[in-house]
C-alpha positions as a printed Julia matrix, in Angstrom:
259×3 Matrix{Float64}:
 -13.93   94.93  -66.12
 -17.45   96.11  -66.04
 -20.05   94.48  -63.81
 -21.68   92.89  -66.82
 -18.43   91.32  -67.98
 -17.71   90.01  -64.48
 -21.13   88.43  -64.31
 -20.61   86.78  -67.71
 -17.27   85.29  -66.6
 -18.8    83.91  -63.43
 -21.59   82.31  -65.45
 -19.02   80.71  -67.81
 -17.06   79.31  -64.85
 -20.23   77.95  -63.34
 -21.17   76.32  -66.61
 -17.68   74.79  -67.12
 -17.15   73.52  -63.57
 -19.55   70.52  -63.72
 -17.9    69.33  -66.92
 -14.44   69.44  -65.36
 -15.75   67.7   -62.27
 -17.36   65.0   -64.39
 -14.09   64.42  -66.23
 -12.2    64.13  -62.99
 -14.82   61.75  -61.66
 -14.59   59.64  -64.81
 -10.81   59.45  -64.55
 -11.07   58.42  -60.91
 -13.67   55.78  -61.68
 -11.59   54.47  -64.59
  -8.53   54.17  -62.37
 -10.57   52.46  -59.71
 -12.04   50.09  -62.3
  -8.6    49.25  -63.72
  -7.3    48.75  -60.19
 -10.2    46.4   -59.41
  -9.61   44.5   -62.67
  -5.94   44.07  -61.82
  -6.87   42.99  -58.33
  -9.36   40.45  -59.71
  -6.73   39.08  -62.1
  -4.23   38.87  -59.26
  -6.79   37.01  -57.13
  -7.45   34.6   -60.0
  -3.73   33.94  -60.51
  -3.22   33.5   -56.78
  -6.13   31.09  -56.63
  -4.73   29.16  -59.6
  -1.29   29.11  -58.01
  -2.72   27.83  -54.73
  -4.67   25.16  -56.63
  -1.53   24.04  -58.48
   0.43   24.08  -55.23
  -2.28   22.03  -53.54
  -2.28   19.45  -56.33
   1.52   19.34  -56.31
   1.58   18.82  -52.57
  -1.09   16.13  -52.86
   0.96   14.45  -55.6
   4.1    14.46  -53.47
   2.15   13.21  -50.47
   0.86   10.31  -52.58
   4.4     9.55  -53.74
   5.71    9.62  -50.17
   2.9     7.38  -48.95
   3.52    4.97  -51.84
   7.26    4.87  -51.1
   6.58    4.28  -47.41
   4.18    1.43  -48.19
   6.72   -0.08  -50.62
   9.5    -0.01  -48.01
   7.12   -1.4   -45.41
   6.13   -4.28  -47.68
   9.79   -5.12  -48.35
  10.52   -5.09  -44.62
   7.49   -7.28  -43.92
   8.55   -9.67  -46.71
  12.05   -9.99  -45.26
  10.77  -10.42  -41.73
   7.86  -12.7   -42.5
   8.05  -16.34  -41.57
   7.38  -17.97  -44.94
   8.72  -21.34  -43.89
   5.76  -23.44  -44.98
   5.36  -21.58  -48.27
   8.98  -21.3   -49.42
  10.79  -24.37  -48.1
  10.75  -27.65  -50.06
   8.92  -30.73  -48.76
  10.58  -32.91  -46.14
  11.55  -36.34  -47.49
  13.47  -37.79  -44.53
  13.76  -37.29  -40.79
  16.88  -37.64  -38.66
  16.54  -37.8   -34.88
  19.57  -36.49  -32.98
  20.32  -36.75  -29.25
  22.87  -34.38  -27.73
  24.74  -34.87  -24.46
  27.07  -32.81  -22.27
  29.4   -34.58  -19.82
  27.35  -37.76  -20.27
  24.05  -36.0   -19.46
  21.44  -35.89  -22.21
  20.42  -32.38  -23.31
  17.43  -33.6   -25.3
  16.39  -34.93  -28.68
  15.94  -32.99  -31.92
  14.11  -34.01  -35.1
  15.6   -32.71  -38.35
  13.69  -32.74  -41.64
  15.72  -33.1   -44.86
  14.9   -31.63  -48.29
  15.75  -34.7   -50.34
  14.01  -33.52  -53.5
  16.11  -30.4   -54.04
  19.28  -31.58  -52.26
  19.41  -35.35  -52.85
  23.18  -35.84  -52.55
  23.55  -33.59  -49.52
  20.65  -35.33  -47.78
  21.95  -38.81  -48.69
  25.42  -37.91  -47.4
  23.93  -36.63  -44.13
  21.82  -39.78  -43.67
  24.77  -42.09  -44.37
  26.91  -40.23  -41.82
  24.04  -40.3   -39.31
  23.64  -44.08  -39.61
  27.39  -44.85  -39.93
  26.69  -46.77  -43.14
  30.38  -46.54  -44.13
  31.68  -47.35  -40.67
  32.14  -43.72  -39.6
  29.86  -40.79  -39.03
  28.47  -38.24  -36.65
  27.95  -40.28  -33.48
  30.49  -39.29  -30.84
  31.57  -36.1   -32.62
  31.3   -32.78  -30.82
  29.8   -29.38  -31.59
  32.93  -27.33  -32.22
  31.27  -23.91  -32.55
  28.43  -22.25  -30.65
  27.66  -18.63  -31.56
  24.65  -17.22  -29.76
  21.99  -15.74  -32.09
  24.1   -16.91  -35.03
  24.69  -20.65  -35.47
  25.73  -23.98  -33.94
  28.21  -26.04  -35.98
  29.39  -29.64  -35.78
  29.97  -32.73  -37.9
  33.74  -32.73  -38.34
  34.11  -36.49  -38.83
  37.84  -36.16  -39.5
  39.46  -33.9   -36.88
  36.45  -33.18  -34.64
  37.49  -29.54  -34.29
  36.1   -27.79  -37.39
  39.28  -28.08  -39.47
  38.31  -31.15  -41.5
  35.54  -33.47  -42.57
  34.91  -36.65  -44.52
  32.01  -37.37  -46.81
  30.2   -40.7   -46.99
  30.0   -40.36  -50.78
  32.84  -41.56  -53.01
  33.29  -38.31  -54.95
  33.01  -34.63  -53.98
  29.59  -33.28  -54.83
  28.43  -29.9   -56.02
  26.5   -27.38  -53.96
  23.08  -28.48  -55.11
  20.6   -25.74  -54.36
  20.67  -22.18  -53.03
  16.92  -21.7   -53.3
  16.27  -21.7   -49.55
  17.52  -18.6   -47.75
  18.82  -18.18  -44.21
  15.75  -16.22  -43.14
  15.62  -17.25  -39.48
  16.45  -19.84  -36.84
  16.07  -23.58  -37.21
  17.58  -24.21  -40.66
  20.04  -27.04  -41.32
  22.92  -26.19  -43.64
  26.03  -27.87  -45.02
  29.32  -26.03  -44.59
  31.2   -25.6   -47.86
  34.17  -23.64  -49.17
  33.54  -21.01  -51.83
  30.37  -19.53  -53.29
  28.32  -20.43  -56.32
  28.08  -23.97  -57.63
  31.57  -24.97  -56.55
  32.76  -28.25  -55.09
  31.95  -28.76  -51.42
  35.29  -29.65  -49.85
  34.09  -29.9   -46.29
  31.66  -32.69  -46.95
  30.37  -33.5   -43.47
  30.26  -30.33  -41.38
  26.77  -28.96  -40.76
  25.24  -26.07  -38.85
  21.93  -25.01  -37.33
  20.91  -21.36  -37.66
  19.94  -19.46  -34.51
  18.86  -16.36  -36.42
  18.72  -14.83  -39.88
  22.04  -15.22  -41.74
  21.28  -13.64  -45.11
  24.97  -13.0   -45.77
  25.38  -16.76  -46.13
  22.83  -17.03  -48.95
  24.5   -18.37  -52.07
  27.51  -19.6   -50.1
  26.18  -22.49  -48.03
  23.37  -24.9   -48.9
  20.27  -25.21  -46.73
  19.11  -28.82  -47.0
  16.82  -29.21  -44.0
  15.13  -27.64  -40.99
  14.37  -28.35  -37.36
  10.97  -29.99  -37.06
  11.0   -30.57  -33.33
  13.25  -29.72  -30.39
  14.46  -26.21  -31.21
  14.51  -25.58  -27.46
  17.48  -28.0   -27.24
  19.52  -25.79  -29.57
  18.43  -22.72  -27.62
  19.73  -24.43  -24.47
  23.02  -25.26  -26.2
  23.31  -21.65  -27.36
  23.49  -20.55  -23.71
  26.53  -22.73  -22.93
  29.75  -20.83  -22.04
  32.34  -20.68  -24.84
  35.95  -19.56  -25.26
  37.3   -16.81  -27.51
  37.01  -19.1   -30.55
  33.35  -19.89  -29.76
  34.17  -23.45  -28.67
  32.06  -24.79  -25.78
  33.98  -24.93  -22.51
  32.12  -28.14  -21.67
  32.14  -30.69  -24.47
  28.8   -31.23  -26.21
  28.59  -34.39  -28.3
  26.15  -36.21  -30.56
  25.12  -39.16  -28.45
  22.88  -40.91  -30.96
  21.3   -40.46  -34.41
  18.5   -42.36  -36.14
  17.0   -42.03  -39.61
  13.37  -42.5   -40.59
  11.85  -41.83  -44.05
   9.09  -39.28  -43.95
């Protein structure tokens, strides 16, 4: 190759080199641009995903809070003392004096729901006043279960195995509208659930706590208006294995007064 030819080749290389460099630069910039576009799209998708995740989490949090509030309201409803709002009006009052070994334990005033339980209330009043020649006076409390109930009123056997109504015919369980939501309710013991015939037509009990399992089985026909401390005192008395008081507790006296 002559010097002239060598010079010409060098000039051609010099002229072509910037073009090749420009192409390489363009390719690099295009790759970089595509990479940035992909990165921007990825950032947008990630942002959208985080937004959806945030809203989903917020939705579940709202659901959990709503469920918690719902459960809390149910618990508050079951635990609330709605006595004045839910119980029927008192139509009659029966004053009862209890005694143990001849010593008076105190006097209790019971209010009866005569409007919703007329036959049960009438039967209780007639047994309290001995209108038929027999009744509650002198009978004993045959069951004392702490935090549960106190039972008495067996006018037949005086031990919880019998009972005699003051009414001529057996009467139906009249009303299950009042629940055993707490202490101080007066109920009539009956056999069976639903609107069946009450076969034990004189036995009664006083609740010492909530007995919701007895709803729909035994009729609540009254409540303690005054003297709940007497029943609390009786609840502390020693009992045997069958929950019978070791020291006999009797009904010393009962009086009835219309409300």
